[in-house]
N, CA, C and O atoms as a Tripos MOL2 file, in Angstrom:
@<TRIPOS>MOLECULE
protein
  284   283    71     0     0
PROTEIN
NO_CHARGES

@<TRIPOS>ATOM
      1 N         -33.5340  -20.1510   28.7090 N.3       1 UNK1
      2 CA        -32.4810  -19.3020   29.0190 C.3       1 UNK1
      3 C         -33.1150  -18.7740   30.7270 C.2       1 UNK1
      4 O         -32.5970  -17.8270   31.3190 O.2       1 UNK1
      5 N         -34.3100  -19.5980   31.3230 N.am      2 UNK2
      6 CA        -33.7580  -19.5080   32.5610 C.3       2 UNK2
      7 C         -33.2760  -20.4930   32.6950 C.2       2 UNK2
      8 O         -33.5760  -20.8800   33.8250 O.2       2 UNK2
      9 N         -32.4980  -21.3900   32.0740 N.am      3 UNK3
     10 CA        -31.1570  -21.9670   33.1430 C.3       3 UNK3
     11 C         -29.9350  -21.1610   32.7480 C.2       3 UNK3
     12 O         -28.8110  -21.4250   33.1750 O.2       3 UNK3
     13 N         -30.0840  -20.6050   32.2820 N.am      4 UNK4
     14 CA        -29.1180  -19.5130   31.6260 C.3       4 UNK4
     15 C         -28.7070  -18.3460   32.7500 C.2       4 UNK4
     16 O         -27.6920  -18.0490   33.3800 O.2       4 UNK4
     17 N         -29.6900  -17.9940   32.6690 N.am      5 UNK5
     18 CA        -29.8070  -16.6420   33.8180 C.3       5 UNK5
     19 C         -29.5690  -16.7680   35.5090 C.2       5 UNK5
     20 O         -29.6540  -15.8590   36.3350 O.2       5 UNK5
     21 N         -29.2480  -18.1770   35.7330 N.am      6 UNK6
     22 CA        -29.4020  -18.3030   36.7960 C.3       6 UNK6
     23 C         -28.1300  -18.9720   37.0430 C.2       6 UNK6
     24 O         -27.9920  -19.4860   38.1530 O.2       6 UNK6
     25 N         -26.8500  -19.0850   35.9120 N.am      7 UNK7
     26 CA        -26.2880  -19.5900   35.8160 C.3       7 UNK7
     27 C         -24.4160  -18.4720   36.0830 C.2       7 UNK7
     28 O         -24.4040  -17.6300   35.1860 O.2       7 UNK7
     29 N         -23.2460  -18.3550   36.8760 N.am      8 UNK8
     30 CA        -22.4610  -17.5970   37.1410 C.3       8 UNK8
     31 C         -21.7280  -17.3970   35.9860 C.2       8 UNK8
     32 O         -21.3520  -18.3330   35.2800 O.2       8 UNK8
     33 N         -21.4150  -15.7850   35.6610 N.am      9 UNK9
     34 CA        -20.5670  -15.1080   34.5310 C.3       9 UNK9
     35 C         -21.7730  -14.9270   33.1060 C.2       9 UNK9
     36 O         -21.3880  -14.7380   31.9520 O.2       9 UNK9
     37 N         -23.2340  -15.0350   33.5050 N.am     10 UNK10
     38 CA        -23.9490  -14.4040   32.3860 C.3      10 UNK10
     39 C         -24.5280  -12.9070   32.7020 C.2      10 UNK10
     40 O         -24.8260  -12.4660   33.8120 O.2      10 UNK10
     41 N         -24.6060  -12.2740   31.5090 N.am     11 UNK11
     42 CA        -24.6660  -11.1490   31.0040 C.3      11 UNK11
     43 C         -26.1390  -10.7750   30.6790 C.2      11 UNK11
     44 O         -26.7220   -9.7530   31.0400 O.2      11 UNK11
     45 N         -26.7080  -11.9620   29.8050 N.am     12 UNK12
     46 CA        -27.5940  -11.8420   29.1230 C.3      12 UNK12
     47 C         -27.9550  -13.5050   28.2720 C.2      12 UNK12
     48 O         -27.1930  -14.4680   28.1890 O.2      12 UNK12
     49 N         -29.6880  -13.3370   27.6120 N.am     13 UNK13
     50 CA        -29.7320  -14.2850   27.0340 C.3      13 UNK13
     51 C         -30.8040  -14.1930   26.5330 C.2      13 UNK13
     52 O         -31.8800  -13.8730   27.0380 O.2      13 UNK13
     53 N         -30.3930  -14.6330   24.9330 N.am     14 UNK14
     54 CA        -32.0510  -14.4360   24.1980 C.3      14 UNK14
     55 C         -32.4490  -15.5990   23.2540 C.2      14 UNK14
     56 O         -31.6550  -16.3920   22.7480 O.2      14 UNK14
     57 N         -33.4480  -15.5890   23.1320 N.am     15 UNK15
     58 CA        -33.9780  -17.0120   22.4410 C.3      15 UNK15
     59 C         -34.0910  -16.9130   21.0470 C.2      15 UNK15
     60 O         -34.9400  -16.0720   20.7520 O.2      15 UNK15
     61 N         -33.6010  -17.4070   20.1400 N.am     16 UNK16
     62 CA        -33.6540  -17.5120   19.0760 C.3      16 UNK16
     63 C         -33.8760  -18.7380   18.3400 C.2      16 UNK16
     64 O         -34.0880  -19.8190   18.8900 O.2      16 UNK16
     65 N         -33.8210  -18.5400   16.9680 N.am     17 UNK17
     66 CA        -34.1590  -20.3400   16.1990 C.3      17 UNK17
     67 C         -35.4020  -20.4340   15.4440 C.2      17 UNK17
     68 O         -35.7220  -21.5150   14.9510 O.2      17 UNK17
     69 N         -36.2530  -19.2240   15.2870 N.am     18 UNK18
     70 CA        -37.2820  -18.9970   14.5490 C.3      18 UNK18
     71 C         -38.5500  -20.1200   14.5490 C.2      18 UNK18
     72 O         -39.3430  -20.3060   13.6250 O.2      18 UNK18
     73 N         -38.5000  -20.9430   16.0980 N.am     19 UNK19
     74 CA        -39.5280  -21.6980   16.8370 C.3      19 UNK19
     75 C         -39.2260  -22.9480   16.1880 C.2      19 UNK19
     76 O         -40.2390  -23.6210   15.9940 O.2      19 UNK19
     77 N         -38.1790  -23.4570   15.8020 N.am     20 UNK20
     78 CA        -37.7140  -24.8870   15.3680 C.3      20 UNK20
     79 C         -37.3090  -25.5620   16.4550 C.2      20 UNK20
     80 O         -36.1020  -25.3540   16.5810 O.2      20 UNK20
     81 N         -37.6170  -26.1010   17.1030 N.am     21 UNK21
     82 CA        -36.9280  -26.6030   18.9110 C.3      21 UNK21
     83 C         -36.1040  -25.1460   19.4230 C.2      21 UNK21
     84 O         -35.7470  -25.2910   20.5920 O.2      21 UNK21
     85 N         -35.8400  -24.2400   19.0490 N.am     22 UNK22
     86 CA        -34.9040  -22.9340   19.2520 C.3      22 UNK22
     87 C         -33.4010  -23.2960   20.0410 C.2      22 UNK22
     88 O         -32.8780  -24.4080   20.1140 O.2      22 UNK22
     89 N         -33.0670  -22.4550   20.4040 N.am     23 UNK23
     90 CA        -31.6560  -22.2070   20.3280 C.3      23 UNK23
     91 C         -31.8370  -21.0790   21.4080 C.2      23 UNK23
     92 O         -32.9290  -20.5110   21.4450 O.2      23 UNK23
     93 N         -30.8290  -20.7040   22.3070 N.am     24 UNK24
     94 CA        -30.1540  -19.6320   22.8890 C.3      24 UNK24
     95 C         -28.9040  -18.7620   23.0100 C.2      24 UNK24
     96 O         -27.8650  -19.3760   23.2560 O.2      24 UNK24
     97 N         -28.8100  -17.0660   22.8420 N.am     25 UNK25
     98 CA        -27.5900  -16.7210   22.2620 C.3      25 UNK25
     99 C         -27.1060  -16.5120   23.7960 C.2      25 UNK25
    100 O         -27.8220  -15.8300   24.5300 O.2      25 UNK25
    101 N         -26.0670  -17.0060   24.2340 N.am     26 UNK26
    102 CA        -25.8460  -16.7410   26.0110 C.3      26 UNK26
    103 C         -24.6110  -15.4520   25.8610 C.2      26 UNK26
    104 O         -23.8550  -15.8080   24.9570 O.2      26 UNK26
    105 N         -24.2780  -14.4440   26.2890 N.am     27 UNK27
    106 CA        -23.4830  -13.6490   26.5290 C.3      27 UNK27
    107 C         -22.6450  -13.9290   27.6470 C.2      27 UNK27
    108 O         -23.3530  -13.9310   28.6540 O.2      27 UNK27
    109 N         -21.4180  -14.1740   27.9280 N.am     28 UNK28
    110 CA        -20.9360  -15.0220   29.4130 C.3      28 UNK28
    111 C         -19.6630  -14.2270   29.5740 C.2      28 UNK28
    112 O         -18.9590  -14.0260   28.5840 O.2      28 UNK28
    113 N         -19.3760  -13.8300   30.5860 N.am     29 UNK29
    114 CA        -18.0050  -13.8720   31.0280 C.3      29 UNK29
    115 C         -17.3230  -14.7380   30.8930 C.2      29 UNK29
    116 O         -17.4880  -15.9150   31.2110 O.2      29 UNK29
    117 N         -16.2090  -14.0750   30.2460 N.am     30 UNK30
    118 CA        -15.2510  -15.0460   29.1070 C.3      30 UNK30
    119 C         -14.4210  -16.2970   30.2330 C.2      30 UNK30
    120 O         -14.5060  -17.5110   30.0500 O.2      30 UNK30
    121 N         -13.8570  -15.8180   31.0640 N.am     31 UNK31
    122 CA        -13.0400  -16.2990   32.9630 C.3      31 UNK31
    123 C         -14.7020  -17.5080   33.3060 C.2      31 UNK31
    124 O         -14.7090  -17.9910   34.4390 O.2      31 UNK31
    125 N         -16.0310  -17.9340   32.3030 N.am     32 UNK32
    126 CA        -17.0380  -18.0850   33.5110 C.3      32 UNK32
    127 C         -17.5240  -19.3350   32.0440 C.2      32 UNK32
    128 O         -18.5080  -20.0730   32.0800 O.2      32 UNK32
    129 N         -16.9630  -19.2850   31.4020 N.am     33 UNK33
    130 CA        -17.6310  -19.9980   29.5190 C.3      33 UNK33
    131 C         -17.7200  -21.2530   30.1600 C.2      33 UNK33
    132 O         -18.8490  -21.7210   30.3020 O.2      33 UNK33
    133 N         -16.9650  -21.7440   30.4820 N.am     34 UNK34
    134 CA        -16.5340  -22.9950   30.3410 C.3      34 UNK34
    135 C         -17.5890  -24.2370   31.5590 C.2      34 UNK34
    136 O         -17.9180  -25.4020   31.3370 O.2      34 UNK34
    137 N         -17.8310  -23.4680   32.6550 N.am     35 UNK35
    138 CA        -18.7860  -23.7530   33.5040 C.3      35 UNK35
    139 C         -19.5130  -23.2330   33.2670 C.2      35 UNK35
    140 O         -20.4170  -23.8030   33.8770 O.2      35 UNK35
    141 N         -20.1690  -22.0270   32.5070 N.am     36 UNK36
    142 CA        -21.5060  -21.7740   32.4480 C.3      36 UNK36
    143 C         -21.7900  -23.1170   31.4450 C.2      36 UNK36
    144 O         -22.8070  -23.7990   31.5720 O.2      36 UNK36
    145 N         -20.7860  -23.3840   30.4740 N.am     37 UNK37
    146 CA        -21.4350  -24.2630   29.1140 C.3      37 UNK37
    147 C         -22.0170  -25.7950   29.4890 C.2      37 UNK37
    148 O         -22.8180  -26.4790   28.8520 O.2      37 UNK37
    149 N         -21.0800  -26.1940   31.2040 N.am     38 UNK38
    150 CA        -21.4160  -27.4400   32.0790 C.3      38 UNK38
    151 C         -22.9170  -27.2870   32.5740 C.2      38 UNK38
    152 O         -23.8960  -28.0280   32.4800 O.2      38 UNK38
    153 N         -22.7110  -26.0180   33.1450 N.am     39 UNK39
    154 CA        -24.5430  -25.6180   34.4100 C.3      39 UNK39
    155 C         -25.4620  -25.9560   32.9810 C.2      39 UNK39
    156 O         -26.2860  -26.8710   32.9680 O.2      39 UNK39
    157 N         -25.1520  -24.9420   31.6000 N.am     40 UNK40
    158 CA        -26.7410  -24.8100   31.3440 C.3      40 UNK40
    159 C         -26.7150  -26.6250   30.3970 C.2      40 UNK40
    160 O         -27.7970  -27.2090   30.4760 O.2      40 UNK40
    161 N         -25.8790  -27.1900   29.8120 N.am     41 UNK41
    162 CA        -25.8100  -28.5990   29.6060 C.3      41 UNK41
    163 C         -26.4160  -29.8620   30.7610 C.2      41 UNK41
    164 O         -27.2910  -30.6210   30.3440 O.2      41 UNK41
    165 N         -25.9580  -30.0010   32.0280 N.am     42 UNK42
    166 CA        -26.6100  -30.1170   33.2130 C.3      42 UNK42
    167 C         -27.9740  -29.7190   33.8560 C.2      42 UNK42
    168 O         -28.8320  -30.3940   34.4270 O.2      42 UNK42
    169 N         -27.8820  -28.4390   33.5760 N.am     43 UNK43
    170 CA        -29.5270  -27.9520   34.0930 C.3      43 UNK43
    171 C         -30.1970  -28.3360   32.6690 C.2      43 UNK43
    172 O         -30.7070  -29.4370   32.8760 O.2      43 UNK43
    173 N         -30.3470  -28.1140   31.8590 N.am     44 UNK44
    174 CA        -30.8960  -28.1290   30.8500 C.3      44 UNK44
    175 C         -31.4300  -30.4780   31.2570 C.2      44 UNK44
    176 O         -32.5930  -30.8320   31.4470 O.2      44 UNK44
    177 N         -30.9020  -30.9160   31.2580 N.am     45 UNK45
    178 CA        -31.0550  -32.3280   31.1410 C.3      45 UNK45
    179 C         -31.5680  -32.5490   32.3820 C.2      45 UNK45
    180 O         -32.5590  -33.1760   32.0080 O.2      45 UNK45
    181 N         -31.6540  -32.5280   33.3980 N.am     46 UNK46
    182 CA        -32.0670  -32.0030   34.6960 C.3      46 UNK46
    183 C         -33.5900  -32.1600   34.3820 C.2      46 UNK46
    184 O         -34.2930  -33.1700   34.4170 O.2      46 UNK46
    185 N         -34.0090  -30.3830   33.9450 N.am     47 UNK47
    186 CA        -35.2680  -30.3520   33.4410 C.3      47 UNK47
    187 C         -35.9230  -31.2950   33.0010 C.2      47 UNK47
    188 O         -36.8660  -31.9160   33.4920 O.2      47 UNK47
    189 N         -35.1430  -31.4360   31.5960 N.am     48 UNK48
    190 CA        -36.0910  -32.0900   29.9930 C.3      48 UNK48
    191 C         -35.6800  -33.6800   29.7910 C.2      48 UNK48
    192 O         -36.4540  -34.5160   29.3250 O.2      48 UNK48
    193 N         -34.3610  -33.9440   30.2120 N.am     49 UNK49
    194 CA        -34.3700  -35.0590   29.9550 C.3      49 UNK49
    195 C         -33.4600  -35.5310   28.5530 C.2      49 UNK49
    196 O         -32.9400  -36.5640   28.1310 O.2      49 UNK49
    197 N         -33.5790  -34.4000   28.2060 N.am     50 UNK50
    198 CA        -32.8870  -34.0810   26.6070 C.3      50 UNK50
    199 C         -31.0610  -33.6080   27.1850 C.2      50 UNK50
    200 O         -30.4690  -33.1750   28.1740 O.2      50 UNK50
    201 N         -30.7890  -34.0890   25.6930 N.am     51 UNK51
    202 CA        -29.2550  -33.6910   25.3190 C.3      51 UNK51
    203 C         -29.0930  -32.1390   25.3090 C.2      51 UNK51
    204 O         -30.0000  -31.4710   25.8050 O.2      51 UNK51
    205 N         -28.4700  -31.7860   25.0060 N.am     52 UNK52
    206 CA        -28.1480  -30.4160   24.1390 C.3      52 UNK52
    207 C         -26.6720  -30.5640   23.5120 C.2      52 UNK52
    208 O         -25.7420  -31.3540   23.6760 O.2      52 UNK52
    209 N         -26.9390  -29.2420   22.5820 N.am     53 UNK53
    210 CA        -25.3980  -29.2760   22.4020 C.3      53 UNK53
    211 C         -24.5990  -27.6450   22.6620 C.2      53 UNK53
    212 O         -25.3550  -26.6740   22.6110 O.2      53 UNK53
    213 N         -23.9450  -27.5340   22.7800 N.am     54 UNK54
    214 CA        -23.5820  -26.2960   23.3050 C.3      54 UNK54
    215 C         -22.0000  -24.9420   22.4910 C.2      54 UNK54
    216 O         -21.2280  -24.6890   23.4160 O.2      54 UNK54
    217 N         -21.7130  -24.4780   21.6350 N.am     55 UNK55
    218 CA        -20.8980  -24.0540   21.2040 C.3      55 UNK55
    219 C         -20.7630  -23.2540   21.3560 C.2      55 UNK55
    220 O         -21.7380  -22.5150   21.4960 O.2      55 UNK55
    221 N         -19.0350  -22.5830   21.4850 N.am     56 UNK56
    222 CA        -18.4500  -21.6660   22.0110 C.3      56 UNK56
    223 C         -17.9260  -20.7770   21.0960 C.2      56 UNK56
    224 O         -17.2030  -21.0310   20.1330 O.2      56 UNK56
    225 N         -18.4580  -19.4380   21.5720 N.am     57 UNK57
    226 CA        -17.9590  -18.6900   19.8810 C.3      57 UNK57
    227 C         -17.3940  -16.8290   20.7110 C.2      57 UNK57
    228 O         -18.0200  -16.2230   21.5810 O.2      57 UNK57
    229 N         -16.7330  -16.6060   20.3700 N.am     58 UNK58
    230 CA        -15.8100  -15.3590   20.8140 C.3      58 UNK58
    231 C         -16.2500  -14.3790   19.5180 C.2      58 UNK58
    232 O         -16.2550  -14.7360   18.3390 O.2      58 UNK58
    233 N         -16.6500  -12.9330   20.0860 N.am     59 UNK59
    234 CA        -17.0830  -11.5950   19.7690 C.3      59 UNK59
    235 C         -16.1430  -11.7820   18.5800 C.2      59 UNK59
    236 O         -15.3830  -12.7490   18.6380 O.2      59 UNK59
    237 N         -16.0920  -10.9820   17.5030 N.am     60 UNK60
    238 CA        -14.7210  -10.0880   16.8470 C.3      60 UNK60
    239 C         -15.1260   -9.0280   16.2850 C.2      60 UNK60
    240 O         -16.2970   -9.0670   16.6620 O.2      60 UNK60
    241 N         -15.0670   -8.3230   15.8130 N.am     61 UNK61
    242 CA        -14.5660   -6.9770   14.8850 C.3      61 UNK61
    243 C         -16.0580   -6.9580   13.7490 C.2      61 UNK61
    244 O         -16.9020   -6.0700   13.6250 O.2      61 UNK61
    245 N         -15.9370   -8.4370   12.9690 N.am     62 UNK62
    246 CA        -16.6110   -8.9820   11.7290 C.3      62 UNK62
    247 C         -16.7590   -7.8160   10.6780 C.2      62 UNK62
    248 O         -16.2320   -6.7060   10.7530 O.2      62 UNK62
    249 N         -17.5380   -8.2680    9.7360 N.am     63 UNK63
    250 CA        -17.0870   -7.6980    8.3940 C.3      63 UNK63
    251 C         -16.3710   -6.8720    8.1190 C.2      63 UNK63
    252 O         -15.6350   -7.1610    9.0620 O.2      63 UNK63
    253 N         -15.6900   -5.7610    7.5080 N.am     64 UNK64
    254 CA        -15.9590   -4.1730    7.0180 C.3      64 UNK64
    255 C         -16.0360   -3.7420    5.6340 C.2      64 UNK64
    256 O         -15.4140   -4.4270    4.8220 O.2      64 UNK64
    257 N         -16.4100   -3.1610    5.3900 N.am     65 UNK65
    258 CA        -17.0370   -2.2880    3.9870 C.3      65 UNK65
    259 C         -14.9770   -1.9970    3.7880 C.2      65 UNK65
    260 O         -14.4140   -1.7700    4.8590 O.2      65 UNK65
    261 N         -14.3930   -2.0140    2.9700 N.am     66 UNK66
    262 CA        -13.1690   -1.2400    2.5730 C.3      66 UNK66
    263 C         -13.6040   -0.9090    0.6710 C.2      66 UNK66
    264 O         -13.9120   -1.7480   -0.1750 O.2      66 UNK66
    265 N         -13.4660    0.6300    0.5110 N.am     67 UNK67
    266 CA        -13.2130    1.4510   -0.5480 C.3      67 UNK67
    267 C         -11.9480    0.2820   -1.4640 C.2      67 UNK67
    268 O         -11.1690   -0.4960   -0.9130 O.2      67 UNK67
    269 N         -12.1010    0.4990   -2.8300 N.am     68 UNK68
    270 CA        -10.9770   -0.4050   -3.8060 C.3      68 UNK68
    271 C         -10.8090    0.3880   -4.6570 C.2      68 UNK68
    272 O         -11.4690    0.2120   -5.6810 O.2      68 UNK68
    273 N          -9.9480    1.4840   -4.6090 N.am     69 UNK69
    274 CA         -9.4660    2.4970   -5.8680 C.3      69 UNK69
    275 C          -9.6370    2.0780   -7.1860 C.2      69 UNK69
    276 O          -8.8640    1.1760   -7.5100 O.2      69 UNK69
    277 N         -10.3430    2.4220   -7.9680 N.am     70 UNK70
    278 CA        -10.5750    2.3000   -9.6910 C.3      70 UNK70
    279 C          -9.1070    2.9000  -10.3190 C.2      70 UNK70
    280 O          -8.7310    3.9610   -9.8200 O.2      70 UNK70
    281 N          -8.3990    2.3990  -11.1940 N.am     71 UNK71
    282 CA         -7.6490    3.1650  -11.6310 C.3      71 UNK71
    283 C          -7.8950    3.6570  -13.4380 C.2      71 UNK71
    284 O          -7.1330    4.4670  -13.9660 O.2      71 UNK71
@<TRIPOS>BOND
     1     1     2 1
     2     2     3 1
     3     3     4 2
     4     3     5 am
     5     5     6 1
     6     6     7 1
     7     7     8 2
     8     7     9 am
     9     9    10 1
    10    10    11 1
    11    11    12 2
    12    11    13 am
    13    13    14 1
    14    14    15 1
    15    15    16 2
    16    15    17 am
    17    17    18 1
    18    18    19 1
    19    19    20 2
    20    19    21 am
    21    21    22 1
    22    22    23 1
    23    23    24 2
    24    23    25 am
    25    25    26 1
    26    26    27 1
    27    27    28 2
    28    27    29 am
    29    29    30 1
    30    30    31 1
    31    31    32 2
    32    31    33 am
    33    33    34 1
    34    34    35 1
    35    35    36 2
    36    35    37 am
    37    37    38 1
    38    38    39 1
    39    39    40 2
    40    39    41 am
    41    41    42 1
    42    42    43 1
    43    43    44 2
    44    43    45 am
    45    45    46 1
    46    46    47 1
    47    47    48 2
    48    47    49 am
    49    49    50 1
    50    50    51 1
    51    51    52 2
    52    51    53 am
    53    53    54 1
    54    54    55 1
    55    55    56 2
    56    55    57 am
    57    57    58 1
    58    58    59 1
    59    59    60 2
    60    59    61 am
    61    61    62 1
    62    62    63 1
    63    63    64 2
    64    63    65 am
    65    65    66 1
    66    66    67 1
    67    67    68 2
    68    67    69 am
    69    69    70 1
    70    70    71 1
    71    71    72 2
    72    71    73 am
    73    73    74 1
    74    74    75 1
    75    75    76 2
    76    75    77 am
    77    77    78 1
    78    78    79 1
    79    79    80 2
    80    79    81 am
    81    81    82 1
    82    82    83 1
    83    83    84 2
    84    83    85 am
    85    85    86 1
    86    86    87 1
    87    87    88 2
    88    87    89 am
    89    89    90 1
    90    90    91 1
    91    91    92 2
    92    91    93 am
    93    93    94 1
    94    94    95 1
    95    95    96 2
    96    95    97 am
    97    97    98 1
    98    98    99 1
    99    99   100 2
   100    99   101 am
   101   101   102 1
   102   102   103 1
   103   103   104 2
   104   103   105 am
   105   105   106 1
   106   106   107 1
   107   107   108 2
   108   107   109 am
   109   109   110 1
   110   110   111 1
   111   111   112 2
   112   111   113 am
   113   113   114 1
   114   114   115 1
   115   115   116 2
   116   115   117 am
   117   117   118 1
   118   118   119 1
   119   119   120 2
   120   119   121 am
   121   121   122 1
   122   122   123 1
   123   123   124 2
   124   123   125 am
   125   125   126 1
   126   126   127 1
   127   127   128 2
   128   127   129 am
   129   129   130 1
   130   130   131 1
   131   131   132 2
   132   131   133 am
   133   133   134 1
   134   134   135 1
   135   135   136 2
   136   135   137 am
   137   137   138 1
   138   138   139 1
   139   139   140 2
   140   139   141 am
   141   141   142 1
   142   142   143 1
   143   143   144 2
   144   143   145 am
   145   145   146 1
   146   146   147 1
   147   147   148 2
   148   147   149 am
   149   149   150 1
   150   150   151 1
   151   151   152 2
   152   151   153 am
   153   153   154 1
   154   154   155 1
   155   155   156 2
   156   155   157 am
   157   157   158 1
   158   158   159 1
   159   159   160 2
   160   159   161 am
   161   161   162 1
   162   162   163 1
   163   163   164 2
   164   163   165 am
   165   165   166 1
   166   166   167 1
   167   167   168 2
   168   167   169 am
   169   169   170 1
   170   170   171 1
   171   171   172 2
   172   171   173 am
   173   173   174 1
   174   174   175 1
   175   175   176 2
   176   175   177 am
   177   177   178 1
   178   178   179 1
   179   179   180 2
   180   179   181 am
   181   181   182 1
   182   182   183 1
   183   183   184 2
   184   183   185 am
   185   185   186 1
   186   186   187 1
   187   187   188 2
   188   187   189 am
   189   189   190 1
   190   190   191 1
   191   191   192 2
   192   191   193 am
   193   193   194 1
   194   194   195 1
   195   195   196 2
   196   195   197 am
   197   197   198 1
   198   198   199 1
   199   199   200 2
   200   199   201 am
   201   201   202 1
   202   202   203 1
   203   203   204 2
   204   203   205 am
   205   205   206 1
   206   206   207 1
   207   207   208 2
   208   207   209 am
   209   209   210 1
   210   210   211 1
   211   211   212 2
   212   211   213 am
   213   213   214 1
   214   214   215 1
   215   215   216 2
   216   215   217 am
   217   217   218 1
   218   218   219 1
   219   219   220 2
   220   219   221 am
   221   221   222 1
   222   222   223 1
   223   223   224 2
   224   223   225 am
   225   225   226 1
   226   226   227 1
   227   227   228 2
   228   227   229 am
   229   229   230 1
   230   230   231 1
   231   231   232 2
   232   231   233 am
   233   233   234 1
   234   234   235 1
   235   235   236 2
   236   235   237 am
   237   237   238 1
   238   238   239 1
   239   239   240 2
   240   239   241 am
   241   241   242 1
   242   242   243 1
   243   243   244 2
   244   243   245 am
   245   245   246 1
   246   246   247 1
   247   247   248 2
   248   247   249 am
   249   249   250 1
   250   250   251 1
   251   251   252 2
   252   251   253 am
   253   253   254 1
   254   254   255 1
   255   255   256 2
   256   255   257 am
   257   257   258 1
   258   258   259 1
   259   259   260 2
   260   259   261 am
   261   261   262 1
   262   262   263 1
   263   263   264 2
   264   263   265 am
   265   265   266 1
   266   266   267 1
   267   267   268 2
   268   267   269 am
   269   269   270 1
   270   270   271 1
   271   271   272 2
   272   271   273 am
   273   273   274 1
   274   274   275 1
   275   275   276 2
   276   275   277 am
   277   277   278 1
   278   278   279 1
   279   279   280 2
   280   279   281 am
   281   281   282 1
   282   282   283 1
   283   283   284 2
@<TRIPOS>SUBSTRUCTURE
     1 UNK1         2 RESIDUE 1 A UNK
     2 UNK2         6 RESIDUE 1 A UNK
     3 UNK3        10 RESIDUE 1 A UNK
     4 UNK4        14 RESIDUE 1 A UNK
     5 UNK5        18 RESIDUE 1 A UNK
     6 UNK6        22 RESIDUE 1 A UNK
     7 UNK7        26 RESIDUE 1 A UNK
     8 UNK8        30 RESIDUE 1 A UNK
     9 UNK9        34 RESIDUE 1 A UNK
    10 UNK10       38 RESIDUE 1 A UNK
    11 UNK11       42 RESIDUE 1 A UNK
    12 UNK12       46 RESIDUE 1 A UNK
    13 UNK13       50 RESIDUE 1 A UNK
    14 UNK14       54 RESIDUE 1 A UNK
    15 UNK15       58 RESIDUE 1 A UNK
    16 UNK16       62 RESIDUE 1 A UNK
    17 UNK17       66 RESIDUE 1 A UNK
    18 UNK18       70 RESIDUE 1 A UNK
    19 UNK19       74 RESIDUE 1 A UNK
    20 UNK20       78 RESIDUE 1 A UNK
    21 UNK21       82 RESIDUE 1 A UNK
    22 UNK22       86 RESIDUE 1 A UNK
    23 UNK23       90 RESIDUE 1 A UNK
    24 UNK24       94 RESIDUE 1 A UNK
    25 UNK25       98 RESIDUE 1 A UNK
    26 UNK26      102 RESIDUE 1 A UNK
    27 UNK27      106 RESIDUE 1 A UNK
    28 UNK28      110 RESIDUE 1 A UNK
    29 UNK29      114 RESIDUE 1 A UNK
    30 UNK30      118 RESIDUE 1 A UNK
    31 UNK31      122 RESIDUE 1 A UNK
    32 UNK32      126 RESIDUE 1 A UNK
    33 UNK33      130 RESIDUE 1 A UNK
    34 UNK34      134 RESIDUE 1 A UNK
    35 UNK35      138 RESIDUE 1 A UNK
    36 UNK36      142 RESIDUE 1 A UNK
    37 UNK37      146 RESIDUE 1 A UNK
    38 UNK38      150 RESIDUE 1 A UNK
    39 UNK39      154 RESIDUE 1 A UNK
    40 UNK40      158 RESIDUE 1 A UNK
    41 UNK41      162 RESIDUE 1 A UNK
    42 UNK42      166 RESIDUE 1 A UNK
    43 UNK43      170 RESIDUE 1 A UNK
    44 UNK44      174 RESIDUE 1 A UNK
    45 UNK45      178 RESIDUE 1 A UNK
    46 UNK46      182 RESIDUE 1 A UNK
    47 UNK47      186 RESIDUE 1 A UNK
    48 UNK48      190 RESIDUE 1 A UNK
    49 UNK49      194 RESIDUE 1 A UNK
    50 UNK50      198 RESIDUE 1 A UNK
    51 UNK51      202 RESIDUE 1 A UNK
    52 UNK52      206 RESIDUE 1 A UNK
    53 UNK53      210 RESIDUE 1 A UNK
    54 UNK54      214 RESIDUE 1 A UNK
    55 UNK55      218 RESIDUE 1 A UNK
    56 UNK56      222 RESIDUE 1 A UNK
    57 UNK57      226 RESIDUE 1 A UNK
    58 UNK58      230 RESIDUE 1 A UNK
    59 UNK59      234 RESIDUE 1 A UNK
    60 UNK60      238 RESIDUE 1 A UNK
    61 UNK61      242 RESIDUE 1 A UNK
    62 UNK62      246 RESIDUE 1 A UNK
    63 UNK63      250 RESIDUE 1 A UNK
    64 UNK64      254 RESIDUE 1 A UNK
    65 UNK65      258 RESIDUE 1 A UNK
    66 UNK66      262 RESIDUE 1 A UNK
    67 UNK67      266 RESIDUE 1 A UNK
    68 UNK68      270 RESIDUE 1 A UNK
    69 UNK69      274 RESIDUE 1 A UNK
    70 UNK70      278 RESIDUE 1 A UNK
    71 UNK71      282 RESIDUE 1 A UNK
């Protein structure tokens, strides 16, 4: 999260993963997503000497409940 907070386009970062090595979820301006991902990978590599995987996801409307008319 420390690395993410210093990168362009970040709105917020949250640590998650239940303590098993950890993950972050980062909310980033869409136009900055690619630059953010590269910066996160490079920053982590410089700080820890380890590689990370970064996944790009896009928010959607999610699941909806619909009523089905029974006949």
